[in-house]
VOGU-3710 file (C-alpha; in Angstrom, 3 decimals, decimal comma):
1> xxxxxxxxxx> -189,858/20,740/24,486  -187,256/17,852/24,692  -186,866/15,116/27,247  -184,278/12,914/27,776  -185,433/8,527/29,043  -184,727/6,520/31,134  -185,410/3,317/31,452  -184,525/-0,289/31,547  -184,544/-3,653/28,795  -188,434/-5,763/29,248
11> xxxxxxxxxx> -186,688/-8,434/28,905  -183,373/-8,642/30,936  -184,388/-5,527/33,413  -180,782/-3,619/32,632  -180,588/-0,496/32,327  -180,922/1,008/28,690  -179,090/3,839/27,166  -181,193/7,023/27,454  -182,132/8,591/24,571  -183,674/12,181/23,083
21> xxxxxxxxxx> -186,519/13,221/22,001  -188,325/16,320/20,245  -191,995/15,541/21,897  -193,925/17,829/22,656  -194,965/16,541/26,395  -194,629/14,527/28,553  -196,679/11,526/27,944  -195,509/11,816/24,115  -191,733/11,120/25,017  -193,024/7,961/27,354
31> xxxxxxxxxx> -195,072/6,900/24,891  -192,412/7,061/22,330  -189,741/5,464/24,724  -192,504/2,850/25,316  -192,892/2,223/21,236  -189,019/1,702/21,117  -188,819/-1,380/23,129  -188,542/0,743/27,007  -189,658/0,387/29,906  -189,905/3,759/31,441
41> xxxxxxxxxx> -188,435/4,868/34,960  -187,430/8,378/34,416  -188,138/10,905/31,972  -186,247/14,112/32,562  -187,437/17,214/30,045  -184,582/18,625/28,550  -184,343/22,357/27,549  -181,479/22,998/24,928  -182,474/22,984/21,472  -178,962/23,084/19,910
51> xxxxxxxxxx> -178,851/21,390/16,773  -177,354/18,413/17,682  -179,601/18,686/20,404  -182,950/19,347/19,227  -182,133/16,214/16,325  -185,172/13,299/17,260  -182,040/9,879/17,622  -184,471/7,508/19,001  -185,229/5,885/16,449  -180,652/5,674/15,178
61> xxxxxxxxxx> -179,737/5,609/18,232  -178,994/7,173/21,870  -177,883/9,651/22,772  -175,761/10,188/26,515  -174,552/12,626/28,414  -170,998/13,320/28,356  -168,579/15,319/31,286  -170,048/18,433/29,857  -173,060/18,478/29,463  -173,534/17,471/26,271
71> xxxxxxxxxx> -174,912/14,712/24,464  -173,105/11,913/21,997  -174,586/9,821/20,030  -174,825/6,456/21,440  -175,370/3,269/18,813  -177,909/0,905/18,872  -177,092/-2,896/19,771  -178,015/-3,948/16,297  -175,848/-0,641/14,893  -173,275/-2,298/17,810
81> xxxxxxxxxx> -173,707/-6,044/16,023  -172,603/-4,886/12,555  -169,516/-2,408/13,733  -168,977/-5,566/15,910  -168,399/-7,764/13,322  -166,189/-5,000/10,501  -163,835/-4,674/13,294  -163,771/-8,815/13,673  -164,041/-9,146/9,823  -161,081/-6,296/9,819
91> xxxxxxxxxx> -159,014/-8,100/12,652  -159,226/-12,151/10,624  -157,959/-10,032/7,154  -154,890/-8,375/9,474  -153,726/-11,081/11,383  -154,141/-13,512/7,455  -152,441/-10,671/6,276  -149,301/-10,723/8,696  -148,871/-14,298/8,732  -148,807/-14,558/5,112
101> xxxxxxxxxx> -145,979/-12,549/5,207  -144,637/-14,587/7,004  -144,905/-17,700/5,012  -143,381/-15,475/2,316  -140,721/-14,546/4,710  -139,895/-18,617/5,078  -140,601/-18,708/0,805  -137,397/-16,168/0,608  -134,951/-18,370/2,966  -135,765/-21,375/1,534
111> xxxxxxxxxx> -135,624/-20,623/-2,544  -132,654/-18,932/-4,113  -132,443/-15,670/-5,326  -132,972/-15,946/-8,983  -136,186/-17,554/-8,293  -137,846/-14,831/-6,483  -137,056/-11,235/-7,487  -137,324/-8,412/-4,798  -138,365/-10,872/-2,346  -138,012/-8,950/0,696
121> xxxxxxxxxx> -140,473/-5,657/-0,090  -144,114/-7,799/-0,769  -143,379/-8,981/2,978  -142,768/-5,940/4,504  -145,301/-4,547/3,033  -147,923/-7,509/3,562  -146,425/-7,547/7,702  -147,332/-3,148/8,057  -150,423/-2,922/6,010  -151,455/-5,973/8,142
131> xxxxxxxxxx> -150,582/-4,722/11,204  -152,639/-1,409/9,937  -155,669/-3,412/9,593  -155,491/-4,191/13,187  -154,613/-0,988/14,410  -157,292/0,326/12,463  -159,571/-2,504/13,024  -159,288/-1,653/17,474  -161,038/1,700/16,009  -163,841/0,338/15,034
141> xxxxxxxxxx> -163,681/-2,250/18,485  -164,061/0,433/21,101  -167,329/1,486/19,301  -168,938/-1,969/20,752  -166,932/-2,050/23,946  -167,086/1,774/25,034  -170,343/4,160/26,035  -170,960/7,372/25,199  -167,677/8,226/23,383  -169,089/6,625/20,000
151> xxxxxxxxxx> -168,943/9,703/17,510  -164,726/10,148/18,693  -164,667/5,864/18,598  -165,549/5,970/14,600  -163,304/9,533/13,919  -160,717/7,896/15,047  -161,449/4,810/13,296  -162,230/6,023/10,042  -158,813/8,555/10,097  -157,069/5,134/10,632
161> xxxxxxxxxx> -158,024/3,543/7,888  -158,026/6,720/5,641  -154,281/6,943/6,307  -154,326/2,705/5,373  -155,527/3,644/1,846  -153,271/6,294/1,055  -150,374/4,462/2,160  -151,873/1,875/0,206  -152,558/4,575/-2,943  -148,774/5,377/-2,647
171> xxxxxxxxxx> -147,427/2,492/-2,639  -149,660/1,514/-5,261  -148,044/4,567/-7,018  -144,672/4,054/-7,139  -145,137/-0,078/-7,975  -146,292/1,337/-11,294  -143,689/4,375/-12,151  -141,444/0,999/-10,866  -143,286/-0,937/-13,887  -142,976/1,870/-16,330
181> xxxxxxx> -139,273/2,166/-15,947  -139,050/-1,195/-16,048  -140,873/-1,422/-19,496  -138,629/2,065/-20,838  -135,697/0,386/-19,808  -136,226/-3,469/-21,795  -138,057/-2,095/-24,480
//
């Protein structure tokens, strides 16, 4: 038998996210919830024994019912803190990178062209990558700020990160090829 347990946080009294238990009886499910630090309000029998539903999420997070009746993983508060810190760090890095690109543009305008070869390319790349990092950070931030779609937001964030790193790899390969050409020309 499987159960979905609903309850409250014992310190704040606020409603906790429900979680899924594979306990064999309602009493065991209630005890598992109490061990996880929940004041139990309701234990519902859950007949769904699909692979997604039979994985006990009580030690990892919470399974949340969504519109079509499926259960989707919901991160626990300590997971959200880690993801939130990642989003904040990415945000700070993206803003810093964009700020540095602006400083670089100011240097381009202030210095003679002979002193700064190909000046616009690094500034544009820094600005673009800073913006893309902010874009990816937003997807991580949604994991923390929303309920019921953590896995969807995590997958979206990973897709965004893969795009950013693929783009970086492309430009690194392009720069390496240009370097080889320049060395070949001048040697």
